[in-house]
C-alpha positions as CSV (number, residue, x, y, z in Angstrom):
1,M,-23.4,56.7,3.9
2,A,-22.1,53.3,4.0
3,Q,-19.0,52.7,1.8
4,E,-19.5,50.2,-1.0
5,K,-17.8,47.0,-0.6
6,I,-15.1,46.5,-3.2
7,F,-14.5,42.6,-4.3
8,P,-11.4,41.3,-6.6
9,T,-12.4,40.8,-10.1
10,P,-13.4,37.2,-10.3
11,V,-11.1,34.5,-12.4
12,D,-12.4,31.3,-11.9
13,W,-16.1,30.4,-12.5
14,D,-16.1,28.8,-8.6
15,E,-15.4,32.8,-7.2
16,L,-18.7,33.7,-8.5
17,Y,-20.2,31.3,-5.8
18,P,-18.0,32.0,-2.8
19,G,-18.9,30.0,0.4
20,R,-17.6,28.4,3.7
21,F,-15.7,25.5,2.2
22,L,-12.5,25.4,0.4
23,K,-12.8,24.8,-3.4
24,A,-9.9,23.6,-5.9
25,S,-10.0,27.0,-7.5
26,D,-8.5,28.6,-4.0
27,F,-5.0,26.8,-4.3
28,K,-4.3,28.6,-7.7
29,G,-3.0,25.5,-8.9
30,K,-0.4,25.1,-5.9
31,Q,-0.4,23.4,-2.8
32,V,-0.8,24.7,0.5
33,T,-0.1,23.8,3.8
34,L,-2.3,24.7,6.6
35,K,-2.5,23.9,10.3
36,I,-5.6,21.9,11.6
37,S,-7.4,23.9,14.2
38,G,-10.6,21.7,15.1
39,I,-12.7,18.6,14.1
40,R,-16.2,18.1,14.2
41,L,-19.3,16.4,12.5
42,E,-21.9,18.0,10.2
43,E,-25.1,17.3,8.4
44,L,-24.5,18.7,4.9
45,I,-27.1,18.6,2.2
46,G,-26.1,17.6,-1.2
47,D,-27.2,16.0,-4.2
48,K,-27.3,13.0,-2.5
49,G,-29.6,14.4,0.4
50,A,-28.6,14.7,3.9
51,Q,-24.7,13.3,4.9
52,I,-23.3,13.5,8.0
53,K,-19.6,14.7,7.1
54,G,-16.4,15.4,8.8
55,I,-15.2,19.0,9.0
56,I,-12.0,20.2,9.2
57,S,-11.5,23.9,10.1
58,F,-7.8,25.6,9.8
59,D,-5.7,28.2,11.4
60,K,-5.6,31.6,9.7
61,T,-8.6,31.1,7.0
62,E,-12.3,30.9,7.5
63,K,-12.4,28.3,4.9
64,Q,-13.3,24.6,6.0
65,L,-12.7,21.3,4.3
66,A,-15.1,18.9,4.2
67,L,-13.8,15.3,4.6
68,N,-14.5,12.6,1.6
69,K,-13.5,9.0,2.6
70,T,-10.1,9.3,0.4
71,N,-9.1,12.3,2.4
72,G,-10.2,10.7,5.4
73,I,-8.0,8.0,5.1
74,C,-5.1,9.9,4.3
75,L,-5.2,11.9,7.6
76,K,-6.1,8.9,9.3
77,E,-2.9,7.0,7.8
78,M,-0.5,10.0,8.5
79,F,-1.7,10.7,11.8
80,G,-3.5,7.8,13.7
81,K,-7.2,7.0,14.4
82,K,-7.9,9.5,17.4
83,V,-9.4,12.4,15.2
84,Q,-9.1,15.1,18.1
85,E,-5.1,14.5,18.0
86,W,-4.9,15.7,14.7
87,V,-5.8,19.4,15.9
88,G,-2.2,21.3,15.6
89,K,-1.2,19.0,12.7
90,R,-0.4,20.6,9.5
91,V,-1.6,18.8,6.0
92,T,-0.6,19.9,2.9
93,L,-3.4,19.8,0.2
94,F,-3.2,20.3,-3.5
95,P,-6.0,20.8,-6.4
96,T,-6.6,18.0,-9.0
97,V,-8.9,16.5,-11.1
98,W,-10.7,13.4,-9.9
99,N,-13.0,11.6,-12.0
100,G,-13.5,14.8,-14.4
101,E,-14.4,16.9,-11.7
102,D,-12.0,19.6,-9.6
103,A,-11.2,18.2,-6.8
104,I,-8.8,19.0,-3.5
105,R,-6.5,16.0,-2.5
106,I,-3.9,15.7,0.1
107,Y,-0.5,15.5,-0.8
108,G,1.2,14.7,2.7
109,S,2.5,16.6,5.8
110,P,5.5,18.2,7.3
111,E,4.8,16.2,10.3
112,I,5.7,13.1,8.9
113,E,9.6,12.0,8.5
114,A,9.4,10.5,4.9
115,D,7.2,9.6,2.2
116,K,4.6,6.8,3.1
117,E,2.7,4.5,0.7
118,I,-1.0,3.9,1.7
119,T,-3.7,2.1,0.3
120,I,-7.1,3.4,-0.2
121,S,-10.1,1.2,0.1
122,L,-13.4,2.5,-0.7
123,P,-16.8,0.8,-1.2
124,R,-17.5,-1.1,-4.4
125,K,-14.0,-0.1,-5.7
126,R,-10.5,-1.9,-6.1
127,P,-8.0,-0.7,-3.7
128,F,-5.3,1.5,-4.8
129,A,-2.3,3.4,-3.6
130,M,-1.4,6.7,-2.7
131,T,1.9,8.4,-1.3
132,M,1.7,10.8,0.9
133,H,4.9,13.1,1.3
134,S,6.6,14.5,3.8
135,T,7.0,18.1,2.7
136,R,9.5,19.4,5.4
137,A,11.6,22.0,4.3
138,A,14.9,20.0,2.7
139,P,18.4,21.6,4.1
140,P,20.0,23.8,1.9
141,A,22.1,22.5,-0.6
142,A,26.0,22.7,-0.7
143,G,26.8,26.2,-2.4
144,S,23.3,27.5,-2.6
145,A,22.4,30.8,-1.1
146,N,20.0,32.0,1.4
147,G,18.6,28.3,1.1
148,V,18.1,28.6,-2.6
149,A,20.0,26.1,-4.8
150,P,21.2,27.2,-8.1
151,A,19.4,25.9,-11.1
152,A,21.2,25.6,-14.6
153,N,19.9,25.9,-18.0
154,G,16.1,24.3,-16.4
155,A,17.8,21.2,-15.3
156,A,16.9,19.6,-11.9
157,G,19.5,18.6,-9.3
158,G,21.7,15.8,-11.0
159,G,22.1,18.1,-14.4
160,K,19.6,16.3,-16.2
161,T,16.6,18.0,-18.1
162,L,13.3,16.9,-17.1
163,P,10.1,15.9,-19.5
164,P,7.3,18.5,-19.0
165,S,4.7,17.4,-17.2
166,A,2.1,17.1,-20.2
167,Q,4.5,14.5,-21.7
168,S,4.8,12.4,-18.6
169,I,1.2,12.5,-18.0
170,E,0.5,11.8,-21.8
171,T,2.8,8.5,-20.9
172,I,1.0,7.5,-18.1
173,R,-2.6,7.9,-19.8
174,A,-1.5,5.7,-22.7
175,A,-1.6,2.7,-20.5
176,Q,-4.3,0.3,-21.0
177,T,-3.6,-2.0,-18.7
178,L,-2.9,-2.2,-14.9
179,D,0.7,-3.7,-16.0
180,A,1.5,-1.2,-18.6
181,L,0.7,1.3,-16.3
182,A,2.7,0.0,-13.5
183,K,5.7,0.1,-16.3
184,A,4.8,3.5,-17.5
185,R,4.5,4.8,-13.6
186,K,8.1,3.4,-13.0
187,S,9.6,4.8,-16.1
188,V,8.2,8.4,-15.5
189,W,9.2,8.2,-11.6
190,G,12.6,7.1,-12.6
191,L,13.1,9.9,-14.9
192,Y,12.6,12.4,-11.6
193,A,14.4,10.0,-9.4
194,A,17.4,10.3,-11.8
195,A,16.9,14.1,-11.6
196,N,16.9,14.0,-8.0
197,A,13.4,15.9,-8.3
198,D,10.2,15.6,-6.7
199,V,7.2,14.0,-9.0
200,P,5.0,17.3,-9.9
201,L,1.7,17.3,-8.2
202,D,-0.3,16.9,-11.8
203,V,1.8,13.8,-12.9
204,D,1.3,12.1,-9.3
205,A,-2.7,12.8,-9.6
206,A,-3.0,11.8,-13.1
207,A,-1.3,8.6,-12.4
208,N,-3.7,8.0,-9.5
209,E,-6.7,9.0,-11.4
210,H,-6.0,6.7,-14.2
211,R,-5.3,3.8,-12.1
212,E,-8.7,4.1,-10.5
213,A,-10.0,4.3,-14.3
214,L,-8.6,1.0,-15.2
215,E,-9.5,-0.6,-12.1
216,Q,-13.1,0.4,-12.4
217,R,-12.9,-0.7,-15.9
218,A,-11.4,-4.1,-14.8
219,Q,-14.6,-4.6,-12.8
220,E,-17.0,-4.0,-15.4
């Protein structure tokens, strides 16, 4: 008698419909770095009918990533236009919400030496900026043990306490114009820079999404 397969108890709605492609829920709210093992074209059937998409495969997982234009531009800006040279490169992905839908975005890569500002230009939309982050491991801080820097009372480097992500996002989304958003972003980013800390993924994603919404509103 064949042994019955035992599956984990689903927590997220997406887990009820497993498939071959990565979903935002697979990341459990965290960024993940994967090594690209292959790139090819494939015709996929979706809500808009048949479309030819770039398909990215990775080491150590059977799940693949169907490339949208934004993520494709991010990879090109980091690794160049010759896509087969992307094979072997590591890319850091993270889950976010884009235009009200769960999405996977590219945070950066350990392959780049420093953060890089890029411009995303999509049809019928104003160009907007994104930051590709260098996700190389930082050298151990002085006085740290096993590469883990000591923390003091929830404070980041420099001894300054950071605002909660929700507070930072609220500040960003309160901006009603692109100029106001630029000022809010500068203020929020300054708090993290003063504390020698990275901007949280959800704050970075909220700023990009709100900027896109404001740009679309300006075109109407």
